[in-house]
C-alpha positions as semicolon CSV with decimal commas, in nm:
position;residue;x (nm);y (nm);z (nm)
1;M;-15,166;-8,382;-18,562
2;P;-15,299;-8,458;-18,213
3;V;-15,326;-8,177;-17,951
4;V;-15,107;-8,228;-17,645
5;L;-15,264;-8,094;-17,324
6;P;-15,039;-7,964;-17,050
7;S;-15,004;-8,172;-16,738
8;N;-15,148;-8,070;-16,402
9;K;-14,807;-7,967;-16,276
10;V;-14,763;-7,734;-16,567
11;L;-15,103;-7,577;-16,508
12;V;-15,030;-7,520;-16,137
13;A;-14,696;-7,366;-16,215
14;A;-14,853;-7,135;-16,470
15;F;-15,120;-7,029;-16,223
16;C;-14,863;-6,946;-15,962
17;I;-14,663;-6,735;-16,211
18;V;-14,970;-6,538;-16,308
19;L;-15,071;-6,486;-15,944
20;F;-14,721;-6,370;-15,856
21;L;-14,718;-6,124;-16,145
22;L;-15,049;-5,979;-16,024
23;I;-14,966;-5,953;-15,652
24;A;-14,593;-5,884;-15,644
25;P;-14,611;-5,528;-15,775
26;Q;-14,870;-5,434;-15,515
27;F;-14,667;-5,601;-15,240
28;F;-14,347;-5,424;-15,331
29;L;-14,525;-5,092;-15,369
30;K;-14,687;-5,132;-15,029
31;R;-14,357;-5,233;-14,878
32;L;-14,191;-4,936;-15,041
33;H;-14,444;-4,693;-14,895
34;S;-14,476;-4,851;-14,544
35;V;-14,462;-4,613;-14,246
36;D;-14,401;-4,716;-13,887
37;G;-14,647;-4,575;-13,637
38;G;-14,548;-4,309;-13,384
39;Y;-14,713;-4,185;-13,067
40;S;-14,860;-3,842;-13,010
41;E;-14,770;-3,640;-12,700
42;W;-14,905;-3,768;-12,369
43;S;-15,237;-3,629;-12,253
44;Q;-15,273;-3,448;-11,921
45;W;-15,297;-3,665;-11,612
46;S;-15,654;-3,753;-11,524
47;A;-15,809;-3,685;-11,185
48;C;-15,765;-3,945;-10,909
49;L;-16,015;-4,226;-10,940
50;K;-16,105;-4,193;-10,569
51;D;-16,173;-3,889;-10,355
52;C;-15,966;-4,024;-10,067
53;G;-15,714;-4,291;-9,988
54;H;-15,473;-4,459;-10,227
55;S;-15,584;-4,441;-10,590
56;L;-15,457;-4,409;-10,947
57;Q;-15,455;-4,144;-11,216
58;G;-15,376;-4,204;-11,579
59;R;-15,283;-4,050;-11,911
60;Y;-15,283;-4,174;-12,268
61;R;-15,130;-4,115;-12,611
62;N;-15,249;-4,204;-12,959
63;C;-15,070;-4,387;-13,236
64;T;-15,123;-4,097;-13,479
65;N;-14,783;-3,934;-13,516
66;P;-14,782;-4,084;-13,772
67;K;-15,036;-4,358;-13,813
68;P;-14,881;-4,686;-13,924
69;S;-14,939;-4,768;-14,292
70;G;-14,850;-5,050;-14,527
71;F;-14,633;-5,296;-14,350
72;G;-14,521;-5,035;-14,097
73;A;-14,488;-5,136;-13,732
74;D;-14,763;-5,058;-13,487
75;C;-14,688;-4,825;-13,193
76;A;-14,709;-5,118;-12,953
77;V;-14,341;-5,182;-13,015
78;L;-14,273;-4,840;-12,863
79;G;-14,453;-4,915;-12,540
80;S;-14,800;-4,891;-12,393
81;H;-15,042;-4,620;-12,499
82;I;-15,154;-4,567;-12,137
83;A;-14,964;-4,485;-11,819
84;T;-15,073;-4,476;-11,454
85;K;-14,929;-4,349;-11,129
86;P;-15,046;-4,359;-10,768
87;C;-15,223;-4,061;-10,617
88;K;-15,395;-3,966;-10,292
89;L;-15,599;-3,649;-10,240
90;K;-15,657;-3,702;-9,868
91;E;-15,692;-3,974;-9,607
92;C;-16,026;-4,154;-9,599
93;P;-16,232;-4,138;-9,278
94;V;-16,170;-4,440;-9,058
95;D;-16,466;-4,554;-8,847
96;G;-16,376;-4,688;-8,506
97;R;-16,426;-5,054;-8,419
98;F;-16,415;-5,221;-8,080
99;G;-16,127;-5,444;-7,985
100;P;-16,190;-5,770;-7,798
101;W;-16,324;-5,776;-7,443
102;T;-16,071;-5,822;-7,167
103;D;-16,095;-6,119;-6,934
104;W;-16,337;-6,086;-6,645
105;S;-16,184;-5,921;-6,340
106;E;-16,182;-6,071;-5,992
107;C;-16,495;-6,010;-5,785
108;D;-16,482;-5,681;-5,596
109;K;-16,624;-5,857;-5,286
110;P;-16,576;-6,210;-5,152
111;C;-16,952;-6,253;-5,109
112;K;-17,260;-6,273;-5,325
113;D;-17,310;-5,898;-5,360
114;G;-16,980;-5,886;-5,544
115;K;-16,949;-5,795;-5,909
116;R;-16,688;-5,846;-6,171
117;K;-16,629;-5,648;-6,487
118;R;-16,462;-5,653;-6,823
119;T;-16,375;-5,371;-7,061
120;R;-16,296;-5,307;-7,424
121;K;-16,150;-5,019;-7,622
122;C;-16,245;-4,850;-7,946
123;D;-15,905;-4,906;-8,102
124;K;-15,933;-5,176;-8,370
125;P;-15,903;-4,931;-8,538
126;A;-15,946;-4,609;-8,347
127;P;-16,159;-4,350;-8,529
128;A;-15,950;-4,118;-8,744
129;F;-15,985;-3,846;-9,006
130;G;-16,345;-3,770;-8,916
131;G;-16,456;-4,134;-8,888
132;L;-16,737;-4,246;-8,658
133;I;-16,675;-4,339;-8,297
134;C;-16,769;-4,683;-8,169
135;I;-17,130;-4,729;-8,061
136;G;-17,181;-4,949;-7,757
137;P;-17,067;-4,998;-7,397
138;I;-16,699;-5,005;-7,307
139;E;-16,763;-5,179;-6,973
140;E;-16,982;-5,470;-6,863
141;L;-17,068;-5,568;-6,506
142;Q;-17,179;-5,917;-6,400
143;P;-17,285;-6,049;-6,059
144;C;-17,049;-6,305;-5,913
145;V;-17,205;-6,647;-5,855
146;H;-17,150;-6,932;-5,611
147;L;-17,044;-6,699;-5,331
148;R;-17,144;-6,707;-4,966
149;P;-17,383;-6,440;-4,837
150;C;-17,219;-6,114;-4,737
151;P;-17,183;-6,042;-4,361
152;I;-17,456;-5,819;-4,221
153;D;-17,354;-5,602;-3,926
154;G;-17,613;-5,553;-3,654
155;G;-17,788;-5,222;-3,596
156;F;-17,973;-5,086;-3,294
157;S;-18,346;-5,028;-3,286
158;D;-18,486;-4,705;-3,147
159;W;-18,486;-4,661;-2,768
160;G;-18,803;-4,772;-2,592
161;L;-18,996;-4,561;-2,341
162;Y;-18,854;-4,506;-1,994
163;S;-18,984;-4,727;-1,719
164;A;-19,153;-4,586;-1,408
165;C;-18,924;-4,446;-1,143
166;S;-18,795;-4,716;-0,910
167;V;-18,915;-4,523;-0,600
168;T;-19,220;-4,315;-0,527
169;C;-19,030;-4,047;-0,344
170;G;-18,678;-3,934;-0,325
171;T;-18,415;-4,013;-0,583
172;G;-18,448;-4,336;-0,778
173;H;-18,379;-4,447;-1,129
174;K;-18,562;-4,538;-1,446
175;T;-18,450;-4,736;-1,750
176;R;-18,513;-4,770;-2,116
177;T;-18,392;-5,041;-2,358
178;R;-18,319;-5,107;-2,719
179;E;-18,241;-5,417;-2,925
180;C;-17,979;-5,512;-3,179
181;N;-18,229;-5,606;-3,448
182;K;-18,221;-5,340;-3,719
183;P;-18,078;-5,546;-3,867
184;V;-17,989;-5,858;-3,673
185;P;-17,625;-5,948;-3,733
186;Q;-17,597;-6,239;-3,976
187;F;-17,340;-6,440;-4,171
188;G;-17,053;-6,335;-3,951
189;G;-17,151;-5,971;-3,929
190;K;-17,053;-5,761;-3,629
191;N;-17,274;-5,728;-3,321
192;C;-17,399;-5,389;-3,217
193;V;-17,148;-5,190;-3,016
194;G;-17,308;-5,002;-2,727
195;N;-17,547;-5,049;-2,434
196;L;-17,878;-5,226;-2,468
197;Q;-18,004;-5,048;-2,152
198;E;-17,981;-4,691;-2,032
199;L;-18,022;-4,595;-1,664
200;V;-18,101;-4,241;-1,550
201;D;-18,186;-4,083;-1,215
202;C;-18,544;-3,985;-1,136
203;K;-18,731;-3,817;-0,852
204;E;-19,105;-3,797;-0,831
205;K;-19,114;-3,600;-0,501
206;D;-18,926;-3,555;-0,177
207;C;-18,986;-3,808;0,094
208;A;-19,133;-3,688;0,426
209;P;-18,877;-3,661;0,711
210;K;-18,855;-3,971;0,931
211;G;-19,025;-3,950;1,277
212;N;-19,239;-3,655;1,169
213;S;-19,601;-3,747;1,245
214;T;-19,917;-3,551;1,336
215;K;-20,114;-3,628;1,660
216;T;-20,493;-3,615;1,667
């Protein structure tokens, strides 16, 4: 009598039945003894991450109360295992920085000796909480250009020596002079105000009386 071999479909079906019989008990046992995970208590809050300014501190919990087993759910379904919150121990030092320069001012004189200036402030930001002050000038001066020369007012020189007396006897006069040249007035400056010549009385000796002569 010839031997009839099973078809491929029959063999596959048989294999699946055997595999099911081997795995199913373990699956159902594992399912039966599954435990969902649970978190432990939160830890203490950590220190701030920064010594100053806005920062964060955190705490954590472990998925150990109980640990998940079998097909039990992980603690992730209960929320995150870490938590953070903002913190600030103190304000951070703020170093000062200069703001922009102002526009140049008008010249302080309408002539070439004039100057103009501009300023700036240490306020962008201003130093705070022990921060450094700004380093650098807060004012700049600049000569004005394309201006006419400034007026120069005249000034007197020293008086010269007196001249000889205008007469040899009796009352006469003598003079002395000075010039307006220290400095000379220029560029619309004012002339010297005062006399260029000074006249004073003088007397070398008395004159002999008229008609008084000596006969020989």
